[in-house]
C-alpha positions in Angstrom: 0.0 0.0 0.0 1.8 3.2 -1.2 2.1 6.1 1.2 2.9 9.5 -0.3 3.4 10.8 3.2 6.1 8.3 4.1 7.7 8.7 0.7 7.9 12.5 1.3 9.5 12.0 4.8 12.2 9.8 3.3 12.8 12.2 0.4 13.0 15.3 2.7 15.5 13.6 5.0 17.7 12.5 2.0 17.6 16.0 0.6 16.0 15.1 -2.7 13.0 17.3 -2.0 12.5 20.4 0.2 9.6 20.9 2.6 8.8 24.3 0.9 8.2 22.4 -2.4 5.6 20.2 -0.6 3.9 23.2 0.9 3.7 25.0 -2.4 2.1 21.9 -4.0 -0.5 21.6 -1.2 -1.2 25.3 -1.2 -1.9 25.1 -4.9 -4.4 22.3 -4.3 -6.0 24.2 -1.5 -6.4 27.4 -3.5 -7.9 25.5 -6.5 -10.2 23.0 -4.6 -11.1 24.6 -1.3 -13.5 27.3 -2.7 -15.6 24.4 -4.0 -15.7 22.3 -0.9 -15.0 24.7 2.0 -12.9 22.1 4.0 -10.2 24.5 5.3 -11.7 27.5 7.2 -8.5 29.3 8.2 -4.9 29.3 6.8 -2.0 31.6 6.5 0.0 30.9 3.3 2.9 33.4 3.9 3.4 32.2 7.5 3.4 28.6 6.3 6.0 29.3 3.6 8.2 30.9 6.2 7.8 28.0 8.5 8.7 25.6 5.7 11.8 27.6 4.8 12.9 27.6 8.4 12.3 23.8 8.7 14.4 23.2 5.6 17.2 25.2 7.2 17.0 23.0 10.3 17.1 19.8 8.3 20.2 21.0 6.4 21.8 21.5 9.9 21.0 17.9 11.0 17.4 18.0 12.3 15.8 14.6 11.7 12.3 14.9 13.0 10.0 11.9 12.3 7.4 14.1 10.6 9.5 16.4 8.4 7.5 16.9 5.2 4.1 15.9 6.8 1.3 18.3 6.3 -1.5 18.4 8.9 -4.9 19.9 9.3 -6.6 20.3 12.6 -10.3 20.2 13.5 -11.7 23.6 14.5 -12.6 22.6 18.0 -8.9 22.0 18.8 -6.3 24.7 19.6 -3.5 25.8 17.3 -1.5 28.8 18.4 -2.5 32.0 16.5 -5.5 30.3 14.8 -9.1 30.7 15.8 -10.8 27.8 17.5 -14.6 28.3 17.1 -16.1 24.8 17.1 -18.4 26.3 14.5 -20.2 28.3 17.2 -21.0 32.0 17.0 -20.0 32.6 20.6 -16.5 31.5 19.8 -16.2 33.3 16.5 -13.3 35.5 17.6 -11.7 33.0 20.0 -7.9 32.9 19.1 -5.8 30.2 20.6 -2.9 31.3 22.7 -1.1 27.9 22.5 -1.2 24.5 20.9 -3.1 21.5 22.2 -1.0 18.6 23.2 -1.3 16.6 19.9 -0.3 19.7 17.8 2.7 20.3 20.1 3.8 16.6 19.6 3.5 16.8 15.9 5.3 20.1 15.6 8.2 18.8 17.7 8.8 16.1 15.0 8.7 18.6 12.1 5.0 18.5 11.0 3.5 21.7 9.6 -0.1 22.8 10.2 -1.6 24.0 7.0 -5.0 25.0 8.4 -8.1 24.4 10.5 -10.9 22.2 9.2 -14.7 22.8 9.3 -17.2 21.0 11.5 -20.9 21.3 12.5 -21.7 23.6 15.4 -20.4 22.1 18.6 -19.4 19.0 16.7 -23.0 17.8 17.1 -24.1 16.5 13.6 -23.0 14.1 10.9 -23.3 16.9 8.3 -20.7 19.7 8.3 -22.4 23.1 8.4 -22.4 26.1 10.8 -23.2 29.8 11.0 -19.5 30.8 11.3 -18.1 29.2 8.2 -21.0 27.7 6.3 -21.3 24.2 4.7 -18.6 21.8 3.6 -19.3 19.7 0.5 -18.3 16.1 -0.4 -14.9 16.1 -2.2 -16.4 14.5 -5.3 -20.2 15.2 -5.1 -20.8 18.9 -4.2 -24.5 18.3 -3.6 -23.8 15.7 -0.9 -22.4 15.8 2.6 -18.8 14.9 3.5 -20.0 13.7 6.9 -19.3 15.1 10.3 -18.3 16.2 12.7 -14.7 15.8 11.5 -16.0 16.4 7.9 -13.7 19.2 6.8 -10.8 17.1 7.8 -11.9 14.0 5.8 -12.5 16.3 2.8 -9.1 17.9 3.1 -7.4 14.5 3.2 -9.5 13.1 0.3 -8.5 16.0 -2.0 -4.8 15.9 -1.0 -4.4 19.1 1.0 -3.2 17.3 4.1 -1.6 14.0 4.9 -3.2 13.7 8.3 -6.2 15.4 9.9 -6.4 15.6 13.7 -10.0 15.3 15.0 -12.2 13.7 17.6 -15.0 11.2 17.7 -18.0 11.0 20.1 -20.8 9.4 18.1 -18.9 8.5 14.9 -17.4 11.9 14.1 -14.2 10.4 12.5 -15.7 7.1 11.3 -18.6 8.5 9.4 -16.6 11.2 7.4 -14.0 8.6 6.6 -16.7 6.2 5.3 -18.4 9.0 3.2 -15.1 10.3 1.7 -13.4 7.0 1.0 -10.4 7.4 3.4 -9.1 5.8 6.6 -10.1 6.9 10.1 -8.7 5.7 13.4 -10.3 6.3 16.9 -8.3 4.8 19.7 -9.2 3.4 23.1 -10.1 6.1 25.6 -7.1 8.0 27.1 -4.7 6.6 24.5 -4.3 9.8 22.5 -4.2 13.1 24.4 -7.5 14.9 24.6 -7.9 18.3 26.3 -9.1 21.9 25.8 -12.0 20.9 23.5 -13.6 24.2 22.4 -17.4 24.0 23.0 -16.7 21.8 26.0 -16.2 18.1 26.9 -19.1 16.1 28.3 -19.6 16.1 32.0 -18.1 13.4 34.2 -15.5 10.8 33.6 -17.7 8.2 31.8 -18.8 10.4 29.0 -15.4 12.0 28.8 -14.0 8.6 28.0 -16.4 8.2 25.2 -15.2 11.4 23.5 -11.8 10.4 21.9 -9.1 11.9 19.8 -8.4 10.3 16.4 -6.8 10.6 13.0 -7.9 10.5 9.3 -5.5 9.7 6.5 -5.4 8.4 2.9 -3.3 5.4 4.0 -3.3 2.9 6.8 0.5 3.2 7.0 0.1 6.9 7.7 -2.3 6.3 10.5 0.0 3.8 12.1 3.1 5.9 11.7 1.5 9.0 13.3 -0.3 7.0 16.0 3.0 5.7 17.2 4.1 9.3 17.7 1.1 10.8 19.5 -0.2 7.8 21.5 0.7 7.1 25.1 3.1 4.1 25.0 2.0 2.8 28.4 -1.6 2.6 27.2 -1.0 0.4 24.1 -0.3 -3.3 24.5 2.6 -4.9 22.6 1.3 -6.4 19.3 0.7 -10.1 19.0 2.0 -12.1 16.0 -0.7 -12.0 13.3 -1.9 -15.5 12.3 -2.1 -16.3 8.6 -5.9 -16.9 9.0 -7.8 -14.2 10.8 -10.8 -15.1 12.9 -13.3 -12.4 11.9 -16.7 -11.7 13.5 -19.2 -9.6 11.6 -22.6 -8.0 11.9 -24.8 -7.0 9.0 -27.5 -5.1 10.9 -26.1 -4.4 14.4 -29.3 -5.5 16.1 -31.9 -4.7 13.5 -30.7 -1.6 11.6 -31.2 -1.3 7.9 -28.6 -1.1 5.1 -29.1 0.4 1.6 -29.3 -2.3 -1.0 -26.0 -1.3 -2.7 -24.1 -1.1 0.6 -25.5 -4.5 1.6 -24.4 -6.0 -1.7 -20.9 -4.5 -1.5 -20.5 -5.7 2.0 -21.6 -9.2 1.0 -19.2 -9.4 -1.9 -16.4 -8.1 0.3 -17.1 -10.9 2.9 -17.2 -13.5 0.1 -13.7 -12.5 -0.9 -12.5 -12.6 2.7 -14.0 -16.0 3.3 -11.6 -17.6 0.7 -8.6 -16.9 3.0 -10.0 -16.2 6.5 -12.7 -17.5 8.9 -15.8 -15.4 9.2 -18.6 -15.8 11.7 -21.8 -13.8 11.9 -22.5 -12.9 15.5 -25.9 -13.1 17.2 -27.6 -10.6 19.6 -26.7 -12.9 22.5 -23.0 -12.4 21.6 -23.3 -8.6 21.8 -26.5 -6.7 22.4 -26.2 -3.7 20.0 -29.7 -2.4 21.0 -28.8 -2.4 24.7 -25.5 -0.6 23.9 -27.3 2.1 21.9 -29.9 2.6 24.6 -27.2 2.9 27.2 -25.3 5.4 25.2 -28.5 7.5 24.7 -29.3 7.4 28.4 -25.8 8.6 29.3 -26.0 11.3 26.6 -29.3 12.6 27.8 -28.1 12.6 31.4 -25.4 14.9 30.3 -27.9 17.1 28.5 -30.2 17.0 31.5 -27.6 18.8 33.7 -28.2 21.9 31.7 -32.0 21.7 31.8 -34.5 23.0 34.5 -36.2 20.2 36.4 -39.5 20.7 34.6 -37.9 20.2 31.2 -36.0 17.2 32.4 -39.3 15.6 33.5 -41.1 16.4 30.2 -38.2 15.0 28.2 -37.8 11.8 30.1 -39.2 9.6 27.3 -38.5 9.6 23.6 -40.6 7.4 21.3 -42.2 5.7 24.3 -38.8 4.8 25.8 -37.2 6.4 28.8 -33.9 7.9 27.9 -33.7 10.8 30.3 -31.9 9.7 33.5 -33.8 11.4 36.2 -31.8 10.6 39.4 -28.4 9.5 40.6 -29.4 5.9 41.2 -30.6 5.6 37.6 -27.4 7.1 36.3 -25.2 4.8 38.3 -27.2 1.8 37.0 -26.7 3.0 33.5 -22.9 3.3 34.1 -23.0 -0.4 35.3 -24.8 -1.3 32.0 -21.9 0.3 30.1 -19.4 -1.7 32.0 -21.3 -4.9 31.2 -21.4 -3.9 27.5 -17.6 -3.4 27.5 -17.1 -6.8 29.2 -19.5 -8.5 26.7 -17.6 -7.1 23.7 -14.2 -7.8 25.1 -15.2 -11.4 25.8 -16.4 -11.8 22.2 -13.1 -10.5 20.9 -11.2 -13.1 22.9 -12.4 -15.5 20.2 -11.9 -13.2 17.2 -9.2 -10.9 15.9 -11.7 -8.2 14.8 -15.4 -7.4 14.4 -16.7 -5.9 11.2 -19.6 -3.6 11.1 -21.1 -1.1 8.6 -20.5 2.5 9.4 -23.9 3.9 8.5 -27.1 2.7 6.8 -26.0 4.4 3.6 -23.3 6.2 1.6 -23.0 10.0 1.6 -26.4 11.5 1.1 -27.6 14.8 -0.3 -27.3 17.8 2.0 -30.3 17.9 4.3 -31.9 21.1 5.7 -32.9 21.0 9.4 -36.6 21.0 10.2 -35.8 22.9 13.4 -33.0 23.8 15.7 -32.7 23.0 19.4 -30.1 25.4 20.5 -27.0 24.5 18.4 -28.5 21.1 17.6 -30.1 20.5 14.2 -33.1 18.2 13.9 -33.8 16.5 10.6 -36.5 14.6 8.8 -36.2 10.8 8.3 -33.9 9.6 5.5 -35.3 7.4 2.7 -33.4 4.0 2.5 -34.7 1.2 0.2 -38.1 3.0 -0.1 -38.3 3.0 3.7 -38.2 6.1 5.9 -35.6 5.7 8.7 -34.9 8.1 11.6 -31.9 10.3 10.8 -30.0 9.4 14.0 -30.6 5.6 13.5 -29.5 5.7 9.9 -26.4 7.8 10.5 -25.2 6.9 14.0 -26.9 3.6 14.9 -23.9 1.5 13.8 -21.2 3.7 15.5 -22.6 4.5 18.9 -22.3 1.0 20.4 -18.5 1.2 19.9 -18.6 4.8 21.2 -20.1 3.4 24.4 -17.4 0.7 24.8 -14.6 3.2 23.8 -13.2 0.4 21.6 -10.5 1.1 19.1 -12.0 1.3 15.6 -10.5 1.8 12.1 -12.7 2.8 9.2 -11.5 1.2 5.9 -12.9 1.7 2.4 -14.2 -1.4 0.7 -15.5 0.0 -2.6 -17.9 2.4 -4.3 -21.6 2.3 -5.3 -23.0 2.6 -8.8 -22.5 6.4 -8.9 -19.1 6.3 -7.4 -19.8 7.1 -3.7 -17.3 5.4 -1.4 -18.4 2.8 1.1 -16.4 1.7 4.2 -16.5 -0.6 7.2 -15.8 -0.3 10.9 -13.0 -2.7 12.0 -13.3 -3.0 15.7 -10.6 -4.4 18.0 -9.9 -5.2 21.6 -9.3 -2.3 23.9 -5.7 -1.1 24.0 -4.8 -3.4 21.1 -4.4 -0.7 18.5 -1.3 -2.3 16.9 -3.1 -5.7 16.5 -6.0 -3.8 15.0 -3.8 -2.0 12.5 -2.1 -5.2 11.4 -5.5 -6.9 10.9 -6.8 -3.9 9.0 -3.9 -4.0 6.6 -4.7 -7.6 5.8 -8.4 -6.7 5.3 -7.6 -3.9 2.9 -6.2 -6.4 0.4 -9.8 -7.5 -0.4 -11.5 -4.2 -1.1 -12.9 -3.7 -4.6 
């Protein structure tokens, strides 16, 4: 699997190419393509060229940073010194960062250059990328469709070749969904494995939900994800990799407990599994192996408990049920019971993965869809009509986040890989789920799985 990023690092270190040449190439792509897609919302070309020239001088004097020649974009709810960090929210419109977040500091130390900030939905709370500060981001190949969210601008930037790596975060699928829609690779690690701090717009309340919000990466190559992950992850959190067996034991789900897939997505997934089955062992899991619906409900209860903190008691009471089910946690005992359910879901999935190398799951019910207009706003949160899938109307949240939130709940490491395209050329991907703290095993398995994509 070719990696332009790793090739550039090698060429920069050998002196066969200058960093300033790479920057000039990327700026040319940005200036040509970004007006169409609106992926990059803030960048400073002259400053970047000066930084590249300075870095080239350091390299000539012996500096051998691991990321010399690597071009990075950063999601606009993370801090980069001298750049605005707005989270797509009007109240942070003029918020200029006085320093770098930890990940950016680590990347700069090794010679990476930050080309710009990437767009996201307001407060990172949608799977479409649009906000009142910077406007809408389009799909890199289909302007009338969404690029996904909330790390949508980053996925778009990587897909069109502006950046090698985008730094983002994932709460309900915010890296996995854009990677799936844009045909690139996305990695979200086990909680507390990649530094996460100073999230503009705020982190969730409490330690449990804070573990569910995780930092992650998007790239055009699995090798790029692995290389950068080694640099920014906490070594003490990641277990030493096992030796990969020639035949993988692969669990898979087609519906994650009753969700619908578009016909083309289902067909592509089926063909992909058929190819895999010639070389590896595949087993479809049952609800008794891992209860996806219970995991989704648990996630929603924890989410609404977080929201409830900001609501007056009367509104908490009125909002205690949704669609006939009680999701609003109304007291401490109920919340602690919900936390216990989360722990049981984690144990259930970890037990399952003792018998398998990975678990495969769709990312969404469908490929990138046409831009949707909210039917109403609840504060910063957009509310949408149902999406049509196979002539059936499916709730927006179920269609877009139903497959991702179970693995958000368990804070499991997940890599999104592309497996092909549908009849009009829209990318389709899969979630590859691994055991907690086994990112290197997951990366090795994902490399093998990528050999079978269309």
